[in-house]
Kinemage of the C-alpha trace (Angstrom):
@kinemage 1
@onewidth
@group {chain A} dominant
@subgroup {mainchain}
@vectorlist {calphas} color= white
{ca unk a 1} P 34.925 27.298 -11.207
{ca unk a 2} L 36.195 25.192 -14.104
{ca unk a 3} L 39.030 27.658 -14.557
{ca unk a 4} L 39.919 27.288 -10.919
{ca unk a 5} L 39.955 23.473 -11.208
{ca unk a 6} L 42.233 23.661 -14.254
{ca unk a 7} L 44.530 26.047 -12.434
{ca unk a 8} L 44.604 23.728 -9.446
{ca unk a 9} L 45.380 20.711 -11.632
{ca unk a 10} L 48.188 22.594 -13.391
{ca unk a 11} L 49.661 23.630 -10.061
{ca unk a 12} L 49.484 20.007 -8.889
{ca unk a 13} L 51.192 18.826 -12.099
{ca unk a 14} L 53.911 21.480 -11.740
{ca unk a 15} L 54.496 20.533 -8.114
{ca unk a 16} L 54.614 16.857 -9.138
{ca unk a 17} L 57.226 17.601 -11.781
{ca unk a 18} L 59.195 19.609 -9.263
{ca unk a 19} L 59.082 16.722 -6.798
{ca unk a 20} L 60.278 14.261 -9.474
{ca unk a 21} L 63.081 16.627 -10.441
{ca unk a 22} L 64.176 16.915 -6.817
{ca unk a 23} L 64.006 13.133 -6.428
{ca unk a 24} L 66.185 12.605 -9.517
{ca unk a 25} L 68.656 15.210 -8.279
{ca unk a 26} L 68.786 13.557 -4.874
{ca unk a 27} L 69.292 10.162 -6.496
{ca unk a 28} L 72.076 11.532 -8.701
{ca unk a 29} L 73.820 13.115 -5.708
{ca unk a 30} L 73.665 9.789 -3.882
{ca unk a 31} L 74.661 7.409 -6.691
{ca unk a 32} L 76.028 9.674 -9.434
{ca unk a 33} L 79.712 9.079 -8.662
{ca unk a 34} L 79.110 5.335 -8.545
{ca unk a 35} L 77.393 5.467 -11.949
{ca unk a 36} L 80.335 7.414 -13.393
{ca unk a 37} L 82.823 4.838 -12.132
{ca unk a 38} L 80.622 2.026 -13.434
{ca unk a 39} L 80.074 3.616 -16.849
{ca unk a 40} L 83.433 2.635 -18.492
{ca unk a 41} L 82.906 -1.028 -17.662
{ca unk a 42} L 79.265 -0.995 -18.784
{ca unk a 43} L 80.163 0.719 -22.068
{ca unk a 44} L 83.018 -1.673 -22.828
{ca unk a 45} L 80.915 -4.659 -21.752
{ca unk a 46} L 78.139 -3.640 -24.144
{ca unk a 47} L 80.552 -2.978 -27.016
{ca unk a 48} L 82.645 -6.130 -26.709
{ca unk a 49} L 80.194 -8.624 -25.152
{ca unk a 50} L 76.527 -7.723 -25.527
{ca unk a 51} L 76.620 -6.364 -29.079
{ca unk a 52} L 78.789 -9.231 -30.481
{ca unk a 53} L 76.466 -11.789 -28.868
{ca unk a 54} L 73.415 -10.143 -30.451
{ca unk a 55} L 75.167 -9.861 -33.837
{ca unk a 56} L 76.237 -13.505 -33.646
{ca unk a 57} L 72.682 -14.533 -32.823
{ca unk a 58} L 71.417 -12.629 -35.862
{ca unk a 59} L 74.116 -14.021 -38.177
{ca unk a 60} L 73.294 -17.581 -37.102
{ca unk a 61} L 70.137 -17.339 -39.230
{ca unk a 62} L 72.047 -16.251 -42.339
{ca unk a 63} L 74.513 -17.550 -44.904
{ca unk a 64} L 77.467 -15.207 -44.578
{ca unk a 65} L 80.962 -15.803 -45.942
{ca unk a 66} L 82.463 -12.315 -45.284
{ca unk a 67} L 82.807 -11.834 -49.049
{ca unk a 68} L 79.145 -11.141 -49.684
{ca unk a 69} L 76.165 -9.726 -47.845
{ca unk a 70} L 74.348 -12.013 -45.383
{ca unk a 71} L 71.476 -14.007 -46.891
{ca unk a 72} L 68.593 -15.049 -44.615
{ca unk a 73} L 68.275 -18.856 -44.401
{ca unk a 74} L 66.196 -19.220 -41.235
{ca unk a 75} L 67.037 -22.218 -39.073
{ca unk a 76} L 68.885 -24.041 -41.866
{ca unk a 77} L 72.254 -23.639 -40.126
{ca unk a 78} L 70.904 -25.226 -36.948
{ca unk a 79} L 69.327 -28.100 -38.881
{ca unk a 80} L 72.624 -28.853 -40.611
{ca unk a 81} L 74.540 -28.458 -37.358
{ca unk a 82} L 72.410 -30.819 -35.292
{ca unk a 83} L 71.330 -33.331 -37.954
{ca unk a 84} L 74.001 -33.491 -40.674
{ca unk a 85} L 77.277 -32.290 -39.142
{ca unk a 86} L 78.902 -35.448 -37.755
{ca unk a 87} L 82.066 -33.551 -36.827
{ca unk a 88} L 80.068 -31.213 -34.593
{ca unk a 89} L 78.570 -34.206 -32.789
{ca unk a 90} L 82.096 -35.573 -32.227
{ca unk a 91} L 83.261 -32.145 -31.023
{ca unk a 92} L 80.261 -31.880 -28.689
{ca unk a 93} L 80.952 -35.343 -27.274
{ca unk a 94} L 84.636 -34.513 -26.714
{ca unk a 95} L 83.726 -31.202 -25.070
{ca unk a 96} L 81.174 -32.852 -22.756
{ca unk a 97} L 83.691 -35.533 -21.733
{ca unk a 98} L 86.308 -32.862 -21.183
{ca unk a 99} L 83.896 -30.661 -19.177
{ca unk a 100} L 82.551 -33.511 -17.036
{ca unk a 101} L 86.098 -34.451 -15.995
{ca unk a 102} L 87.977 -31.150 -15.987
{ca unk a 103} L 85.250 -28.948 -14.497
{ca unk a 104} L 84.379 -30.912 -11.325
{ca unk a 105} L 87.924 -32.207 -10.773
{ca unk a 106} L 89.599 -28.823 -11.146
{ca unk a 107} L 86.851 -27.252 -9.021
{ca unk a 108} L 87.207 -29.753 -6.174
{ca unk a 109} L 91.002 -29.816 -6.295
{ca unk a 110} L 91.272 -26.015 -6.226
{ca unk a 111} L 88.932 -25.824 -3.234
{ca unk a 112} L 90.723 -28.587 -1.312
{ca unk a 113} L 94.102 -26.980 -2.057
{ca unk a 114} L 92.814 -23.610 -0.799
{ca unk a 115} L 91.341 -25.254 2.320
{ca unk a 116} L 94.585 -27.022 3.170
{ca unk a 117} L 96.875 -24.063 2.385
{ca unk a 118} L 94.680 -21.728 4.446
{ca unk a 119} L 95.753 -23.706 7.500
{ca unk a 120} L 99.480 -23.502 6.725
{ca unk a 121} L 101.977 -20.905 7.841
{ca unk a 122} L 103.395 -19.678 4.513
{ca unk a 123} L 100.127 -19.062 2.660
{ca unk a 124} L 101.403 -16.449 0.228
{ca unk a 125} L 104.209 -18.592 -1.180
{ca unk a 126} L 101.866 -21.538 -1.789
{ca unk a 127} L 99.183 -19.234 -3.222
{ca unk a 128} L 101.679 -17.838 -5.723
{ca unk a 129} L 102.752 -21.363 -6.744
{ca unk a 130} L 99.147 -22.427 -7.379
{ca unk a 131} L 98.073 -19.213 -9.088
{ca unk a 132} L 101.052 -18.905 -11.471
{ca unk a 133} L 99.812 -21.453 -14.084
{ca unk a 134} L 96.513 -19.605 -14.570
{ca unk a 135} L 98.225 -16.364 -15.640
{ca unk a 136} L 100.502 -18.140 -18.103
{ca unk a 137} L 99.541 -18.646 -21.728
{ca unk a 138} L 97.900 -21.975 -22.473
{ca unk a 139} L 100.154 -22.457 -25.487
{ca unk a 140} L 103.265 -21.814 -23.385
{ca unk a 141} L 102.120 -24.290 -20.743
{ca unk a 142} L 101.342 -26.863 -23.427
{ca unk a 143} L 104.893 -26.557 -24.742
{ca unk a 144} L 106.212 -27.201 -21.229
{ca unk a 145} L 103.926 -30.167 -20.714
{ca unk a 146} L 104.810 -31.639 -24.095
{ca unk a 147} L 108.303 -32.191 -22.670
{ca unk a 148} L 106.615 -34.641 -20.314
{ca unk a 149} L 104.490 -36.185 -23.077
{ca unk a 150} L 107.109 -36.094 -25.823
{ca unk a 151} L 106.605 -38.933 -28.295
{ca unk a 152} L 110.255 -40.079 -28.294
{ca unk a 153} L 112.348 -41.975 -25.781
{ca unk a 154} L 113.541 -38.748 -24.199
{ca unk a 155} L 110.106 -37.653 -23.061
{ca unk a 156} L 109.904 -37.875 -19.275
{ca unk a 157} L 106.875 -40.163 -19.152
{ca unk a 158} L 108.015 -42.411 -22.009
{ca unk a 159} L 111.486 -42.652 -20.474
{ca unk a 160} L 110.026 -43.587 -17.090
{ca unk a 161} L 107.686 -46.222 -18.546
{ca unk a 162} L 110.474 -47.760 -20.653
{ca unk a 163} L 112.849 -47.913 -17.685
{ca unk a 164} L 110.144 -49.591 -15.605
{ca unk a 165} L 109.567 -52.132 -18.376
{ca unk a 166} L 105.912 -51.188 -18.803
{ca unk a 167} L 106.297 -50.334 -22.494
{ca unk a 168} L 108.874 -51.243 -25.139
{ca unk a 169} L 108.256 -48.569 -27.759
{ca unk a 170} L 107.582 -44.908 -26.919
{ca unk a 171} L 103.988 -43.720 -27.084
{ca unk a 172} L 103.249 -40.782 -29.375
{ca unk a 173} L 100.953 -39.087 -26.919
{ca unk a 174} L 99.796 -36.201 -29.083
{ca unk a 175} L 99.188 -38.255 -32.248
{ca unk a 176} L 97.297 -41.267 -30.918
{ca unk a 177} L 93.539 -40.791 -30.849
{ca unk a 178} L 93.420 -42.844 -27.634
{ca unk a 179} L 95.768 -40.596 -25.648
{ca unk a 180} L 95.209 -37.099 -27.079
{ca unk a 181} L 92.132 -36.201 -25.030
{ca unk a 182} L 93.534 -37.489 -21.690
{ca unk a 183} L 96.693 -35.420 -22.255
{ca unk a 184} L 94.605 -32.295 -22.929
{ca unk a 185} L 92.517 -33.018 -19.818
{ca unk a 186} L 95.595 -33.373 -17.590
{ca unk a 187} L 97.128 -30.109 -18.810
{ca unk a 188} L 93.831 -28.240 -18.509
{ca unk a 189} L 93.160 -29.467 -14.963
{ca unk a 190} L 96.587 -28.265 -13.890
{ca unk a 191} L 96.003 -24.856 -15.487
{ca unk a 192} L 92.414 -24.409 -14.299
{ca unk a 193} L 93.120 -24.489 -10.576
{ca unk a 194} L 94.641 -21.009 -10.238
{ca unk a 195} L 91.720 -18.576 -10.428
{ca unk a 196} L 89.263 -20.708 -8.472
{ca unk a 197} L 91.937 -21.452 -5.883
{ca unk a 198} L 92.605 -17.749 -5.294
{ca unk a 199} L 88.885 -16.971 -4.890
{ca unk a 200} L 88.382 -19.856 -2.470
{ca unk a 201} L 91.452 -18.855 -0.452
{ca unk a 202} L 90.202 -15.273 -0.162
{ca unk a 203} L 86.798 -16.523 0.999
{ca unk a 204} L 88.319 -18.866 3.579
{ca unk a 205} L 90.402 -16.058 5.059
{ca unk a 206} L 87.262 -13.974 5.569
{ca unk a 207} L 85.556 -16.612 7.721
{ca unk a 208} L 85.739 -15.436 11.327
{ca unk a 209} L 87.585 -17.694 13.783
{ca unk a 210} L 84.923 -16.891 16.371
{ca unk a 211} L 82.448 -19.024 14.436
{ca unk a 212} L 84.735 -22.048 14.704
{ca unk a 213} L 85.208 -21.423 18.423
{ca unk a 214} L 81.453 -21.189 18.929
{ca unk a 215} L 80.951 -24.369 16.907
{ca unk a 216} L 83.564 -26.179 19.034
{ca unk a 217} L 81.536 -25.273 22.140
{ca unk a 218} L 78.426 -26.708 20.452
{ca unk a 219} L 80.185 -30.025 19.783
{ca unk a 220} L 81.762 -29.581 16.347
{ca unk a 221} L 85.119 -31.254 16.802
{ca unk a 222} L 86.763 -32.336 13.546
{ca unk a 223} L 88.041 -30.250 10.645
{ca unk a 224} L 85.603 -31.912 8.273
{ca unk a 225} L 82.648 -31.051 10.486
{ca unk a 226} L 83.819 -27.424 10.499
{ca unk a 227} L 84.088 -27.598 6.719
{ca unk a 228} L 80.593 -29.015 6.274
{ca unk a 229} L 78.633 -27.004 8.834
{ca unk a 230} L 80.450 -23.638 8.788
{ca unk a 231} L 82.866 -23.148 5.889
{ca unk a 232} L 80.805 -24.365 2.947
{ca unk a 233} L 77.585 -22.486 3.856
{ca unk a 234} L 79.557 -19.234 4.280
{ca unk a 235} L 81.416 -19.697 0.985
{ca unk a 236} L 78.383 -19.985 -1.288
{ca unk a 237} L 79.210 -16.778 -3.248
{ca unk a 238} L 82.772 -17.990 -3.866
{ca unk a 239} L 81.529 -21.484 -4.710
{ca unk a 240} L 79.115 -19.989 -7.260
{ca unk a 241} L 81.861 -17.868 -8.830
{ca unk a 242} L 84.170 -20.895 -9.022
{ca unk a 243} L 81.432 -23.043 -10.561
{ca unk a 244} L 80.680 -20.454 -13.271
{ca unk a 245} L 84.383 -20.128 -14.063
{ca unk a 246} L 84.787 -23.905 -14.203
{ca unk a 247} L 81.834 -24.278 -16.601
{ca unk a 248} L 82.928 -21.490 -18.914
{ca unk a 249} L 86.557 -22.622 -18.868
{ca unk a 250} L 85.819 -26.286 -19.500
{ca unk a 251} L 83.380 -25.658 -22.361
{ca unk a 252} L 85.611 -22.981 -23.867
{ca unk a 253} L 88.742 -25.121 -24.167
{ca unk a 254} L 90.644 -24.295 -27.340
{ca unk a 255} L 94.259 -23.154 -27.058
{ca unk a 256} L 95.500 -26.180 -25.108
{ca unk a 257} L 93.737 -28.673 -27.401
{ca unk a 258} L 94.995 -26.956 -30.562
{ca unk a 259} L 98.579 -26.575 -29.350
{ca unk a 260} L 98.752 -30.229 -28.278
{ca unk a 261} L 96.720 -31.955 -30.997
{ca unk a 262} L 96.510 -29.416 -33.832
{ca unk a 263} L 93.424 -28.456 -35.799
{ca unk a 264} L 91.922 -30.754 -36.752
{ca unk a 265} L 93.322 -33.363 -34.366
{ca unk a 266} L 93.966 -36.925 -35.604
{ca unk a 267} L 90.580 -38.473 -36.360
{ca unk a 268} L 89.041 -35.508 -34.484
{ca unk a 269} L 89.891 -37.215 -31.193
{ca unk a 270} L 90.473 -33.900 -29.375
{ca unk a 271} L 88.261 -31.698 -31.556
{ca unk a 272} L 86.186 -29.341 -29.384
{ca unk a 273} L 83.197 -27.110 -30.037
{ca unk a 274} L 85.330 -23.953 -29.957
{ca unk a 275} L 87.812 -25.549 -32.377
{ca unk a 276} L 84.869 -26.375 -34.656
{ca unk a 277} L 83.721 -22.771 -34.426
{ca unk a 278} L 87.237 -21.503 -35.211
{ca unk a 279} L 87.490 -23.855 -38.190
{ca unk a 280} L 84.337 -22.518 -39.851
{ca unk a 281} L 84.870 -18.882 -38.828
{ca unk a 282} L 88.537 -18.236 -39.576
{ca unk a 283} L 89.599 -21.055 -41.901
{ca unk a 284} L 86.501 -21.577 -44.065
{ca unk a 285} L 85.090 -18.057 -43.449
{ca unk a 286} L 81.531 -19.343 -43.045
{ca unk a 287} L 80.524 -16.837 -40.404
{ca unk a 288} L 76.816 -17.667 -40.450
{ca unk a 289} L 77.431 -21.324 -39.682
{ca unk a 290} L 80.109 -20.474 -37.104
{ca unk a 291} L 77.620 -18.143 -35.403
{ca unk a 292} L 75.167 -21.039 -35.138
{ca unk a 293} L 77.870 -23.064 -33.383
{ca unk a 294} L 78.512 -20.113 -31.057
{ca unk a 295} L 74.806 -19.782 -30.234
{ca unk a 296} L 74.561 -23.479 -29.332
{ca unk a 297} L 77.631 -23.199 -27.106
{ca unk a 298} L 76.233 -20.043 -25.483
{ca unk a 299} L 72.892 -21.690 -24.715
{ca unk a 300} L 74.598 -24.765 -23.261
{ca unk a 301} L 76.864 -22.783 -20.946
{ca unk a 302} L 74.009 -20.425 -20.019
{ca unk a 303} L 71.767 -23.296 -18.900
{ca unk a 304} L 74.553 -24.880 -16.862
{ca unk a 305} L 75.329 -21.489 -15.347
{ca unk a 306} L 71.708 -21.077 -14.285
{ca unk a 307} L 71.806 -24.549 -12.758
{ca unk a 308} L 74.915 -23.575 -10.776
{ca unk a 309} L 73.184 -20.421 -9.555
{ca unk a 310} L 70.280 -22.542 -8.307
{ca unk a 311} L 72.629 -24.919 -6.477
{ca unk a 312} L 74.897 -22.323 -4.879
{ca unk a 313} L 72.517 -19.420 -4.404
{ca unk a 314} L 72.887 -17.921 -0.928
{ca unk a 315} L 69.253 -16.779 -0.928
{ca unk a 316} L 66.488 -19.018 0.306
{ca unk a 317} L 64.162 -19.556 -2.642
């Protein structure tokens, strides 16, 4: 009888394994092609994003100068960074000011531009004009903008202000610690509108006109009421994507600030967290300390990203 029970259990186990094998085969037939198409991105994402982030996190607890093996120092790098590094505090303050102005302003302006252009006749021409700056190098755009902010009398803004009698001597925009950060903010706002604008425009074009017609029957009359009650609730995925891009872009500012103000900028007036990271990583070759800066920046952007996901989530929590 015991032999019969063991035989029955083995048959049950074999049938269970056969069922699992069939289930896996069925799952592979259903999603296998999708997994194959997804695999290149996942592999590259792990190699160039996930692994470097994990390595940077590990190096942040070491003293590593690229000329010798890493030496474990615990949280010493973070203590120095947050308590003794005055330049990092200045860079963090500049980055927060930059992000608080550039992020929301570029975000709102790109959405309003997409909303207005979506109602015009020649959408494609205007979309190309707004999207072009975002695919152009930040250094190239800074060179163009420095023609406006040139520090001599021939700069467009200086020439205009002198002709209007507002100033007597030209302002050296990219050398004065008072004007450097505003110049960087203006250039970055102009460059940051492209990607978010294109996403918002695509989302607006997918909103069915029937919804607006139904809302008009229910008493929604003005464009702003349509925007508030219909457009914005339906664009939550695009709003979330634009918010994440705005946060990452504003906290990751580097090329525009360096091309306009140099590294370091005069009196660190336009010094950013990424510029501080670049200084220690590729000029001083203190990779452990630079990794600590990177970890702090990652945690800051991650928390703000999570906050954006809470605000713009399309699911009812």
